[in-house]
C-alpha positions, 0 to 999 in steps of 0.5 A: 499499500503506497502512503500518500506523501504529506504536503508541506505548506510554504509561506511566500507573500510575494508569490501569493500576491502574484497569483492573485494578480494573475487571477484578476485576468481570468474572467467569469464568462457569463458576467465578464468580471474577473473572478478575484473582484467577483469574490470568487477566490477563497484561499491560495495555499503554496506547498513545496515542489511549487504546488499551488492550491486555489480554493474557490467558490461559485456564485451558484452550484449549478454554474455552467461555466465551472469547469471552464473557470477552473481550467482557465485558473489552472492555465493562468497560474501554471504559466508563472515561472515559480509554479509547476502544478495547480490544483483548483478545488471548489468549496461551498463554505463560506457561501458566496454572497454579493457582499463578497464582490468588490467595489469595482464589480458592484459598480460594473454589475449595477449592484448596490 
């Protein structure tokens, strides 16, 4: 029986900021707003061996663009020199609400 190798989490504030900046270029195809300003990114974890885990939520559980958004995230982040592998995990807690959107996203979508 193979034992799963335990991941060692690392801290790298500069890389985390770079990943967030990169994710600001990934748009929700339906809304035309980037996923960071929409408040869809819950957490970014960095691990040894240049592995990045992105925990995200969606505006609705039945989002028809879930697979596309996840793949767009993978492609955007794996293109960074410091990253070898990207895992995108959907989480539903905390649940997404419009309050998670940035001021920019609220104005763009006409939400108060």
